[in-house]
N, CA, C and O of each residue as an XYZ file, in Angstrom:
384
protein
N      65.330    148.032    111.646
C      66.317    147.128    111.369
C      65.777    146.039    110.319
O      66.586    145.595    109.504
N      64.647    145.656    110.301
C      64.058    144.757    109.319
C      63.996    145.437    107.974
O      64.295    144.835    106.943
N      63.603    146.707    107.992
C      63.578    147.480    106.627
C      64.932    147.534    106.025
O      65.087    147.327    104.821
N      65.947    147.814    106.847
C      67.358    147.863    106.292
C      67.721    146.524    105.679
O      68.366    146.451    104.633
N      67.318    145.530    106.311
C      67.708    144.053    105.789
C      66.981    143.845    104.425
O      67.522    143.295    103.466
N      65.701    144.334    104.422
C      64.883    144.140    103.168
C      65.509    144.997    102.042
O      65.529    144.567    100.889
N      65.997    146.149    102.352
C      66.650    147.015    101.360
C      67.973    146.456    100.832
O      68.326    146.543     99.656
N      68.650    145.890    101.785
C      69.920    145.225    101.416
C      69.689    144.028    100.444
O      70.354    143.872     99.420
N      68.756    143.251    100.825
C      68.389    142.045    100.036
C      67.908    142.495     98.587
O      68.221    141.880     97.567
N      67.144    143.592     98.607
C      66.700    144.088     97.208
C      67.952    144.673     96.434
O      68.019    144.506     95.216
N      68.791    145.249     97.008
C      69.986    145.899     96.422
C      70.793    144.677     95.910
O      71.250    144.698     94.767
N      70.979    143.607     96.733
C      71.840    142.486     96.286
C      71.224    141.839     95.048
O      71.910    141.469     94.096
N      69.808    141.712     95.111
C      69.158    141.084     93.945
C      69.428    141.904     92.589
O      69.776    141.383     91.530
N      69.225    143.180     92.786
C      69.478    144.146     91.660
C      70.873    143.947     91.167
O      71.076    143.833     89.958
N      71.812    143.900     92.007
C      73.243    143.877     91.602
C      73.407    142.565     90.896
O      74.049    142.555     89.846
N      72.873    141.420     91.383
C      72.934    140.158     90.647
C      72.362    140.166     89.399
O      72.924    139.528     88.509
N      71.236    140.837     89.139
C      70.527    140.902     87.834
C      71.403    141.773     86.942
O      71.539    141.453     85.761
N      72.029    142.898     87.455
C      72.830    143.767     86.627
C      74.128    142.854     86.220
O      74.581    142.965     85.081
N      74.648    142.065     87.041
C      75.906    141.334     86.756
C      75.519    140.310     85.757
O      76.318    140.095     84.846
N      74.474    139.687     85.796
C      73.936    138.684     84.791
C      73.751    139.327     83.513
O      74.194    138.809     82.487
N      73.105    140.457     83.509
C      72.838    141.199     82.218
C      74.188    141.673     81.599
O      74.375    141.625     80.384
N      75.100    142.124     82.459
C      76.471    142.523     82.011
C      77.133    141.313     81.324
O      77.755    141.489     80.276
N      77.026    140.133     81.856
C      77.621    138.982     81.346
C      77.048    138.623     79.995
O      77.792    138.264     79.083
N      75.818    138.709     79.860
C      75.090    138.345     78.622
C      75.568    139.376     77.575
O      75.930    138.994     76.462
N      75.572    140.619     77.909
C      75.969    141.677     76.911
C      77.487    141.510     76.512
O      77.883    141.768     75.375
N      78.248    141.094     77.448
C      79.656    140.859     77.139
C      79.796    139.750     76.123
O      80.544    139.870     75.153
N      79.097    138.709     76.343
C      79.158    137.489     75.389
C      78.546    137.939     74.069
O      79.064    137.553     73.022
N      77.563    138.665     74.054
C      76.837    139.156     72.795
C      77.880    140.004     72.000
O      78.057    139.854     70.791
N      78.542    140.883     72.749
C      79.486    141.844     72.153
C      80.587    141.117     71.554
O      81.014    141.421     70.440
N      81.131    140.037     72.341
C      82.181    139.261     71.730
C      81.820    138.511     70.526
O      82.622    138.413     69.597
N      80.612    137.955     70.486
C      80.128    137.338     69.239
C      79.960    138.271     68.049
O      80.205    137.885     66.906
N      79.551    139.469     68.319
C      79.404    140.477     67.322
C      80.757    140.882     66.763
O      80.902    141.062     65.554
N      81.782    141.032     67.664
C      83.162    141.304     67.232
C      83.672    140.160     66.327
O      84.194    140.443     65.248
N      83.540    138.901     66.722
C      83.930    137.913     65.841
C      83.310    137.937     64.438
O      83.986    137.842     63.414
N      82.002    138.066     64.462
C      81.287    138.158     63.145
C      81.774    139.316     62.457
O      81.991    139.149     61.257
N      82.003    140.479     62.948
C      82.595    141.600     62.312
C      83.921    141.256     61.605
O      84.141    141.565     60.434
N      84.805    140.585     62.409
C      86.082    140.241     61.838
C      85.980    139.264     60.660
O      86.704    139.367     59.670
N      85.076    138.337     60.806
C      84.921    137.390     59.726
C      84.382    138.100     58.446
O      84.752    137.776     57.317
N      83.488    139.085     58.699
C      82.953    139.868     57.513
C      84.047    140.723     56.846
O      84.093    140.893     55.628
N      84.901    141.237     57.698
C      85.979    142.070     57.189
C      86.835    141.235     56.285
O      87.179    141.634     55.173
N      87.190    140.013     56.804
C      88.065    139.100     55.989
C      87.372    138.807     54.686
O      87.984    138.872     53.619
N      86.009    138.463     54.771
C      85.283    138.114     53.508
C      85.343    139.349     52.530
O      85.599    139.154     51.342
N      85.112    140.607     53.011
C      85.208    141.694     52.141
C      86.528    141.901     51.529
O      86.664    142.215     50.347
N      87.562    141.708     52.404
C      88.925    141.887     51.761
C      89.289    140.793     50.601
O      89.927    141.029     49.575
N      88.730    139.539     51.008
C      88.881    138.519     49.901
C      88.142    139.004     48.580
O      88.687    138.956     47.477
N      86.915    139.454     48.779
C      86.149    139.872     47.657
C      86.831    141.147     46.855
O      86.763    141.246     45.630
N      87.396    141.964     47.576
C      88.251    143.099     47.027
C      89.345    142.502     46.211
O      89.563    142.860     45.054
N      90.064    141.539     46.864
C      91.181    140.928     46.048
C      90.737    140.327     44.839
O      91.327    140.487     43.770
N      89.614    139.573     44.994
C      89.179    138.867     43.707
C      88.701    139.904     42.615
O      88.918    139.699     41.421
N      88.124    140.889     43.018
C      87.692    142.018     42.099
C      88.896    142.567     41.330
O      88.886    142.722     40.108
N      89.949    142.856     42.138
C      91.145    143.436     41.597
C      91.792    142.428     40.644
O      92.252    142.867     39.590
N      91.870    141.176     40.899
C      92.377    140.203     40.022
C      91.523    140.191     38.756
O      92.065    140.248     37.652
N      90.171    140.116     38.898
C      89.381    140.059     37.750
C      89.470    141.285     36.813
O      89.385    141.197     35.588
N      89.655    142.477     37.520
C      89.896    143.812     36.720
C      91.109    143.635     35.892
O      91.101    143.856     34.681
N      92.176    143.227     36.561
C      93.500    143.092     35.885
C      93.286    142.134     34.652
O      93.660    142.433     33.519
N      92.673    140.998     34.963
C      92.566    140.091     33.851
C      91.703    140.547     32.753
O      91.888    140.162     31.598
N      90.780    141.342     33.078
C      89.949    142.066     32.039
C      90.648    142.968     31.272
O      90.432    143.017     30.061
N      91.537    143.764     31.852
C      92.427    144.722     31.018
C      93.349    144.051     30.197
O      93.601    144.490     29.075
N      93.902    142.986     30.658
C      94.782    142.219     29.783
C      94.069    141.635     28.608
O      94.600    141.647     27.497
N      92.880    141.123     28.810
C      92.149    140.507     27.709
C      91.683    141.586     26.712
O      91.671    141.342     25.505
N      91.301    142.777     27.209
C      90.930    143.796     26.299
C      92.167    144.242     25.501
O      92.093    144.476     24.295
N      93.293    144.351     26.199
C      94.493    144.773     25.399
C      94.883    143.748     24.378
O      95.339    144.112     23.294
N      94.722    142.460     24.683
C      95.095    141.467     23.696
C      94.107    141.368     22.649
O      94.530    141.075     21.531
N      92.824    141.564     22.807
C      91.927    141.523     21.744
C      91.828    142.748     20.847
O      91.407    142.677     19.693
N      92.202    143.790     21.382
C      92.154    145.135     20.560
C      93.303    145.403     19.658
O      93.223    146.244     18.763
N      94.379    144.695     19.882
C      95.650    144.971     19.192
C      96.059    143.802     18.298
O      95.767    142.626     18.513
N      96.802    144.289     17.224
C      97.472    143.334     16.460
C      98.920    143.716     16.874
O      99.426    144.795     16.568
N      99.556    142.739     17.601
C     100.800    143.015     18.156
C     102.058    142.756     17.315
O     102.138    141.786     16.561
N     103.041    143.665     17.474
C     104.335    143.387     16.911
C     105.050    142.424     17.922
O     104.564    142.116     19.010
N     106.207    142.001     17.465
C     106.955    141.037     18.327
C     107.390    141.676     19.710
O     107.358    141.042     20.765
N     107.788    142.956     19.606
C     108.122    143.676     20.824
C     106.947    143.840     21.758
O     107.093    143.709     22.974
N     105.720    144.142     21.172
C     104.538    144.323     21.936
C     104.130    142.894     22.574
O     103.617    142.836     23.692
N     104.361    141.879     21.883
C     104.019    140.524     22.333
C     104.941    140.217     23.587
O     104.483    139.671     24.591
N     106.218    140.584     23.475
C     107.117    140.329     24.626
C     106.672    141.127     25.824
O     106.609    140.641     26.953
N     106.366    142.377     25.530
C     105.880    143.352     26.677
C     104.607    142.755     27.372
O     104.471    142.754     28.596
N     103.663    142.236     26.473
C     102.463    141.768     27.010
C     102.800    140.440     27.851
O     102.251    140.218     28.930
N     103.613    139.696     27.355
C     103.949    138.473     27.990
C     104.578    138.734     29.277
O     104.290    138.025     30.242
N     105.461    139.746     29.383
C     106.065    140.132     30.611
C     104.991    140.597     31.571
O     105.014    140.270     32.758
N     104.096    141.325     31.073
C     103.040    141.998     32.000
C     102.172    140.837     32.507
O     101.797    140.822     33.679
N     101.855    139.884     31.660
C     101.012    138.737     31.996
C     101.770    138.042     33.082
O     101.193    137.796     34.142
N     103.038    137.704     32.895
C     103.780    136.980     33.827
C     103.757    137.671     35.261
O     103.522    137.042     36.293
N     104.013    138.968     35.214
C     103.970    139.840     36.496
C     102.495    139.585     37.211
O     102.364    139.286     38.398
N     101.513    139.743     36.358
C     100.139    139.677     36.923
C      99.912    138.320     37.534
O      99.239    138.179     38.555
N     100.512    137.275     36.863
C     100.186    135.915     37.339
C     100.933    135.686     38.667
O     100.419    135.025     39.570
N     102.235    136.281     38.777
C     102.889    136.290     39.973
C     102.082    136.891     41.032
O     101.925    136.268     42.081
N     101.552    138.050     40.858
C     100.846    138.744     41.828
C      99.593    138.020     42.228
O      99.186    138.136     43.385
N      98.940    137.267     41.334
C      97.776    136.425     41.642
C      98.199    135.348     42.527
O      97.554    135.014     43.521
N      99.312    134.800     42.147
C      99.884    133.562     43.033
C     100.179    134.025     44.468
O      99.928    133.337     45.457
N     100.725    135.231     44.499
C     100.966    135.752     45.918
C      99.717    135.978     46.701
O      99.629    135.685     47.893
N      98.709    136.531     45.966
C      97.356    136.777     46.668
C      96.785    135.469     47.129
O      96.205    135.407     48.214
N      96.922    134.425     46.356
C      96.249    133.140     46.596
C      97.083    132.545     47.776
O      96.478    131.903     48.635
N      98.411    132.715     47.869
C      99.194    132.243     48.992
C      98.748    132.934     50.298
O      98.644    132.319     51.359
N      98.489    134.260     50.154
C      98.151    135.084     51.359
C      96.692    134.613     51.818
O      96.410    134.508     53.012
N      95.833    134.351     50.848
C      94.517    133.881     51.245
C      94.566    132.490     51.896
O      93.769    132.172     52.779
N      95.505    131.687     51.443
C      95.605    130.304     51.921
C      96.013    130.270     53.431
O      95.589    129.439     54.233
N      96.867    131.254     53.709
C      97.334    131.174     55.169
C      96.538    131.831     56.175
O      96.879    131.790     57.357
Protein backbone atom coordinates (compact mmCIF):
# COMPACT_ATOMS: atom_id res chain seq x y z
CA UNK A 1 0.00 0.00 0.00
CA UNK A 2 2.84 2.35 0.84
CA UNK A 3 4.44 1.72 -2.54
CA UNK A 4 1.20 2.62 -4.31
CA UNK A 5 1.01 5.86 -2.38
CA UNK A 6 4.60 6.65 -3.32
CA UNK A 7 3.89 5.94 -7.00
CA UNK A 8 0.79 8.11 -6.87
CA UNK A 9 2.77 10.98 -5.37
CA UNK A 10 5.47 10.62 -8.04
CA UNK A 11 2.88 10.64 -10.80
CA UNK A 12 1.22 13.73 -9.34
CA UNK A 13 4.57 15.52 -9.21
CA UNK A 14 5.34 14.59 -12.80
CA UNK A 15 1.89 15.78 -13.90
CA UNK A 16 2.41 19.09 -12.10
CA UNK A 17 5.83 19.52 -13.74
CA UNK A 18 4.31 18.76 -17.15
CA UNK A 19 1.51 21.26 -16.55
CA UNK A 20 4.01 23.94 -15.57
CA UNK A 21 6.13 23.17 -18.61
CA UNK A 22 3.03 23.28 -20.82
CA UNK A 23 2.07 26.68 -19.40
CA UNK A 24 5.58 28.07 -20.05
CA UNK A 25 5.54 26.75 -23.61
CA UNK A 26 2.07 28.20 -24.24
CA UNK A 27 3.23 31.63 -23.08
CA UNK A 28 6.36 31.37 -25.21
CA UNK A 29 4.27 30.30 -28.20
CA UNK A 30 1.93 33.27 -27.76
CA UNK A 31 4.89 35.68 -27.54
CA UNK A 32 6.39 34.21 -30.71
CA UNK A 33 3.05 34.52 -32.52
CA UNK A 34 2.82 38.19 -31.52
CA UNK A 35 6.38 38.82 -32.68
CA UNK A 36 5.63 37.05 -35.95
CA UNK A 37 2.57 39.25 -36.55
CA UNK A 38 4.59 42.39 -35.84
CA UNK A 39 7.28 41.27 -38.29
CA UNK A 40 4.66 40.52 -40.94
CA UNK A 41 3.25 44.04 -40.55
CA UNK A 42 6.75 45.51 -40.74
CA UNK A 43 7.51 43.54 -43.91
CA UNK A 44 4.24 44.65 -45.51
CA UNK A 45 5.04 48.28 -44.68
CA UNK A 46 8.48 47.85 -46.23
CA UNK A 47 6.96 46.31 -49.37
CA UNK A 48 4.56 49.24 -49.66
CA UNK A 49 7.42 51.69 -49.28
CA UNK A 50 9.44 49.88 -51.94
CA UNK A 51 6.50 49.96 -54.35
CA UNK A 52 6.04 53.68 -53.79
CA UNK A 53 9.73 54.35 -54.32
CA UNK A 54 9.79 52.25 -57.48
CA UNK A 55 6.80 54.16 -58.86
CA UNK A 56 8.44 57.46 -58.01
CA UNK A 57 11.65 56.30 -59.64
CA UNK A 58 9.81 55.39 -62.85
CA UNK A 59 8.15 58.76 -62.95
CA UNK A 60 11.44 60.57 -62.40
CA UNK A 61 13.12 58.55 -65.14
CA UNK A 62 10.27 59.28 -67.52
CA UNK A 63 10.38 62.97 -66.78
CA UNK A 64 14.14 63.26 -67.13
CA UNK A 65 14.47 61.23 -70.34
CA UNK A 66 11.85 63.01 -72.39
CA UNK A 67 11.27 66.35 -73.88
CA UNK A 68 7.55 66.41 -73.54
CA UNK A 69 4.88 67.79 -75.78
CA UNK A 70 1.84 69.45 -74.24
CA UNK A 71 -0.19 66.24 -74.55
CA UNK A 72 2.59 64.20 -72.93
CA UNK A 73 2.84 66.73 -70.11
CA UNK A 74 -0.89 66.39 -69.46
CA UNK A 75 -0.64 62.59 -69.49
CA UNK A 76 2.32 62.69 -67.12
CA UNK A 77 0.49 65.10 -64.86
CA UNK A 78 -2.50 62.74 -64.79
CA UNK A 79 -0.27 59.77 -64.02
CA UNK A 80 1.47 61.69 -61.25
CA UNK A 81 -1.87 62.68 -59.76
CA UNK A 82 -3.00 59.04 -59.77
CA UNK A 83 0.24 57.91 -58.13
CA UNK A 84 -0.06 60.59 -55.47
CA UNK A 85 -3.61 59.44 -54.73
CA UNK A 86 -2.37 55.85 -54.39
CA UNK A 87 0.40 56.98 -52.06
CA UNK A 88 -2.10 58.93 -49.96
CA UNK A 89 -4.34 55.87 -49.73
CA UNK A 90 -1.37 53.74 -48.64
CA UNK A 91 -0.44 56.28 -45.98
CA UNK A 92 -4.04 56.30 -44.71
CA UNK A 93 -4.02 52.50 -44.53
CA UNK A 94 -0.72 52.51 -42.66
CA UNK A 95 -2.01 55.11 -40.19
CA UNK A 96 -4.99 53.06 -39.16
